C-alpha positions in Angstrom: 45.1 111.8 110.1 45.4 113.4 113.5 46.3 117.1 113.8 49.4 116.2 115.7 50.5 113.9 112.8 49.7 116.8 110.3 51.9 119.2 112.3 54.8 116.7 112.4 54.5 115.9 108.7 54.6 119.5 107.7 57.5 120.3 109.9 60.7 120.2 107.9 62.8 120.5 111.0 61.2 117.3 112.3 62.0 115.3 109.2 65.5 116.8 108.8 66.4 116.1 112.5 65.2 112.5 112.5 66.6 111.7 109.0 70.0 113.1 109.9 70.0 111.1 113.2 69.3 107.9 111.3 71.9 108.7 108.7 74.5 109.3 111.4 73.6 106.1 113.2 74.2 104.1 110.0 77.4 106.0 109.2 78.7 105.1 112.6 78.3 101.5 111.7 80.8 102.1 108.9 83.2 104.0 111.3 83.0 101.2 113.9 83.8 98.5 111.3 86.7 100.5 109.9 88.3 100.7 113.4 88.1 96.9 113.5 89.6 96.7 110.0 92.4 99.0 111.1 93.6 96.4 113.5 93.7 93.8 110.7 95.9 96.1 108.7 98.2 96.6 111.6 98.3 92.8 112.2 99.2 92.2 108.5 101.9 94.8 108.6 103.4 93.3 111.7 103.3 89.8 110.2 105.1 91.0 107.0 107.8 92.8 109.0 108.3 89.8 111.3 108.8 87.4 108.3 111.2 89.8 106.6 113.1 90.2 109.9 113.7 86.4 110.1 115.1 86.3 106.6 117.2 89.4 107.1 118.7 88.0 110.3 119.8 84.9 108.3 121.2 86.7 105.3 122.3 90.2 106.3 125.9 91.2 106.8 126.2 94.1 109.3 122.3 94.3 109.2 122.4 94.9 105.4 121.2 92.4 102.8 122.7 92.2 99.3 121.1 91.4 96.0 123.4 88.4 95.6 122.3 86.9 98.9 118.6 87.6 98.2 118.8 85.8 94.9 120.4 82.7 96.2 118.3 79.5 96.1 116.8 78.3 99.4 118.8 75.6 101.0 117.2 72.2 101.6 116.3 73.1 105.2 115.1 76.6 104.2 112.9 75.1 101.5 111.5 72.6 103.9 110.7 75.4 106.3 109.2 77.4 103.5 106.9 74.6 102.5 105.6 74.3 106.1 104.8 77.9 106.0 103.0 77.6 102.7 100.8 74.8 104.1 99.9 77.1 106.9 99.1 79.9 104.4 96.8 77.6 102.4 94.9 76.6 105.6 94.5 80.1 106.8 93.4 81.2 103.3 90.5 78.8 103.4 89.4 80.4 106.7 89.7 84.0 105.4 88.0 83.6 102.0 91.2 84.1 100.0 90.9 84.0 96.3 91.3 80.4 94.9 93.8 81.6 92.3 96.2 82.6 95.1 95.7 79.2 96.8 96.6 77.5 93.5 99.7 79.7 93.3 100.7 78.7 96.8 100.2 75.0 96.0 102.4 75.3 92.9 105.1 77.1 94.9 105.2 74.3 97.5 105.9 71.8 94.8 108.8 73.6 93.3 112.3 72.4 93.9 114.1 75.7 93.5 112.9 79.0 95.0 115.1 82.1 95.6 115.1 83.8 99.0 113.8 87.0 97.3 110.9 85.1 95.8 110.1 83.4 99.2 109.9 86.9 100.8 107.6 88.1 98.0 105.3 85.2 98.5 105.2 85.8 102.2 104.4 89.4 101.6 101.6 88.8 99.1 100.1 86.1 101.3 99.4 88.6 104.1 97.8 90.9 101.6 95.6 88.2 100.2 94.4 87.2 103.6 93.8 90.8 104.6 91.7 91.5 101.5 89.7 88.3 102.0 88.8 89.5 105.5 88.0 92.9 104.2 85.7 91.7 101.4 83.7 89.5 103.8 83.5 92.2 106.5 82.4 95.0 104.1 79.8 92.7 102.5 78.3 91.8 105.8 78.3 95.5 106.9 76.7 96.8 103.7 74.0 94.1 103.9 73.3 95.2 107.5 73.2 98.9 106.6 70.9 98.4 103.7 68.5 96.2 105.6 68.4 98.3 108.7 68.3 101.6 106.8 65.2 100.4 104.9 63.3 99.3 108.0 64.3 102.2 110.2 63.3 104.7 107.5 59.9 103.0 107.4 59.6 103.4 111.1 60.6 107.0 110.9 57.9 107.8 108.3 55.1 105.8 109.7 55.4 107.1 113.2 56.0 110.6 111.8 52.7 110.5 110.0 50.9 108.7 112.9 49.7 105.9 110.6 50.9 102.3 110.2 50.3 99.4 107.8 52.0 96.2 106.9 55.5 96.9 105.5 57.1 95.0 102.7 59.9 92.7 103.9 63.2 92.8 102.1 63.9 89.8 99.8 67.4 88.3 100.5 68.0 87.9 96.8 67.3 91.6 96.3 69.9 92.5 98.9 72.5 90.3 97.2 71.6 91.9 93.9 72.0 95.4 95.3 75.3 94.5 96.9 76.7 93.1 93.7 75.6 96.0 91.5 78.3 98.6 90.7 77.3 102.3 91.1 80.5 104.2 90.4 81.6 105.2 86.8 84.3 102.5 86.5 81.7 99.8 86.8 83.2 98.0 89.8 81.4 97.1 93.0 83.1 97.2 96.3 84.3 93.6 96.1 85.8 94.1 92.7 87.4 97.3 93.9 89.1 95.5 96.8 90.2 92.5 94.8 90.9 94.2 91.5 92.4 97.5 92.6 93.4 97.7 96.3 94.9 94.2 96.5 97.2 94.3 93.4 98.2 97.9 94.2 99.4 97.0 97.8 101.1 93.9 96.6 103.0 95.8 93.9 104.0 98.6 96.3 105.3 96.1 98.9 107.2 94.0 96.4 108.7 97.0 94.6 109.8 98.5 98.0 111.4 95.2 98.9 113.4 95.0 95.7 114.5 98.7 96.0 115.6 98.2 99.6 117.7 95.2 98.6 119.2 97.0 95.6 120.2 99.9 97.8 121.5 97.6 100.5 119.3 99.2 103.1 119.2 98.1 106.7 116.1 96.2 108.0 114.8 99.1 110.0 114.5 101.2 106.8 112.6 98.4 105.0 110.3 98.0 108.0 109.4 101.7 107.9 108.7 101.4 104.2 106.4 98.5 104.8 104.5 100.3 107.6 104.1 103.3 105.3 102.6 101.3 102.4 100.1 99.6 104.7 99.2 103.0 106.1 98.4 104.3 102.7 96.3 101.2 101.9 94.5 101.6 105.2 93.4 105.1 104.2 92.1 103.7 100.9 90.1 101.1 102.8 88.7 103.8 105.1 87.5 105.9 102.1 85.9 102.8 100.6 84.1 101.7 103.7 82.7 105.1 104.6 81.7 105.9 101.0 80.0 102.5 100.5 78.2 102.9 103.8 76.8 106.2 102.6 75.7 104.7 99.3 73.9 101.7 100.8 72.3 103.9 103.4 71.0 106.1 100.5 69.8 103.2 98.4 67.8 101.7 101.3 66.3 105.1 102.0 65.2 105.5 98.4 63.7 102.0 98.4 61.6 102.8 101.4 60.5 106.2 100.1 59.3 104.4 97.0 57.4 101.8 99.1 55.7 104.6 101.1 55.1 106.8 98.1 57.1 109.8 99.1 56.5 112.2 96.2 59.2 114.8 96.9 62.6 115.0 98.6 64.9 117.7 99.8 68.7 117.6 99.6 70.1 118.2 103.1 73.8 118.7 103.7 75.5 118.5 107.0 76.8 122.0 107.1 80.2 122.5 108.8 83.8 123.2 107.9 84.1 119.7 106.3 81.1 120.1 103.9 82.1 119.9 100.3 81.3 122.7 97.8 79.0 120.6 95.8 76.9 119.6 98.8 76.7 123.2 99.9 75.3 124.1 96.5 72.8 121.3 96.5 71.6 122.0 100.1 67.9 122.7 100.2 67.0 121.8 96.6 63.8 119.9 96.2 63.3 117.1 93.7 60.4 114.9 92.6 61.2 111.3 93.8 60.9 110.0 90.3 63.8 112.3 89.3 66.1 111.4 92.2 69.3 109.7 91.1 72.0 108.7 93.5 75.4 110.2 92.7 73.8 112.9 90.5 71.3 114.8 92.7 71.2 112.5 95.7 74.1 111.5 98.0 76.7 110.3 98.0 78.0 112.8 95.6 81.6 112.3 96.5 83.8 110.1 98.7 82.8 110.3 102.4 79.6 112.2 101.6 77.5 112.9 104.7 74.4 114.4 103.1 70.9 112.9 103.0 67.6 113.2 101.2 64.7 114.3 103.5 61.0 113.8 102.8 59.5 117.1 101.6 55.9 118.0 102.3 55.7 121.6 101.2 52.0 121.4 100.3 50.6 118.8 102.7 48.0 116.7 101.0 44.6 116.6 102.6 44.5 112.7 102.5 47.0 109.9 102.4 46.2 106.3 101.7 47.1 103.9 104.6 47.6 100.6 102.8 46.2 98.4 105.6 45.2 94.8 104.6 41.6 95.6 105.4 41.6 99.1 104.0 41.6 100.7 107.5 43.9 103.4 108.8 45.8 102.3 111.9 46.9 105.1 114.2 50.3 104.7 115.8 51.9 106.9 118.4 54.8 109.1 117.4 57.0 107.7 120.1 56.4 104.1 119.1 59.8 102.3 119.4 61.5 100.8 116.4 61.3 97.3 118.0 57.5 97.5 118.6 57.0 98.9 115.1 59.0 96.1 113.5 57.1 93.5 115.4 53.7 94.9 114.5 54.2 95.9 110.9 57.0 93.8 109.5 57.0 90.5 111.4 53.2 90.3 112.1 51.4 90.3 108.9 48.4 88.3 109.9 
């Protein structure tokens, strides 16, 4: 190992700075995706209020709708129009990965001869939520796969260029990524997909439908109901933000640990981003050193809480005199510390001949 590599490897500031930069870059992926998801939530809220506005305009007296009017059965023309909409819902659901159970419910609804106006509104509301959650599950799944894969390789690039040595790097198996994505890591035993479908979706549906029923019972004006709908989507949007950012932190941490294992990092130091937003638990953990075999995500490694920004940094308190470079031919390959990620990936991941 060169003296320059030894100096870098023993410099905790070097590892801290580069690991934090990588963690921030991956976290930004989560933030960027959430901003795109935000627009989907706004679109869904707009669609719901638009549909409700149409029905209110038909049924309301002095801009108020009564329980009696809401519970009336759809007329022949209204039922025909409703069925057209249901066909559109089913087609859009196929595009957005909507749960097949909901598609079946829509098909059953389109065959019914009698549907109340209130039930039609409920179906329209729920359909927007189902499509929204389908889009979210697909988007979060793609994002977490990307964060896990890139986090693994970029951590490898960080460590190998930091040490000044390089050797062929194990490629990630697609099946392994899928297994990691489907594995729950929080105490309730749900992964992010199950959390979106099993918790966030039914909660938003219930809140919207309850709000609709309450507005009708109170005889509220349409504008009041529209405000209520916007509020419920706003709360659900914050839940989605927390999920995206927390899951991004988790998959970034998992990929990091996989790479540390591959490169035989023996010890790690907990590093918190210290500012006014830093949690008490991360402040207490900051600077603690653990053997890699004892590191457990969610216990002594981030994320320790929702929206956690802390990272685990390689720790070389007592720099070993030698390290094994696992080159195919048993030779150490010296690499420059400023070797770009693209060049590193091409040489040590893609090119294994």
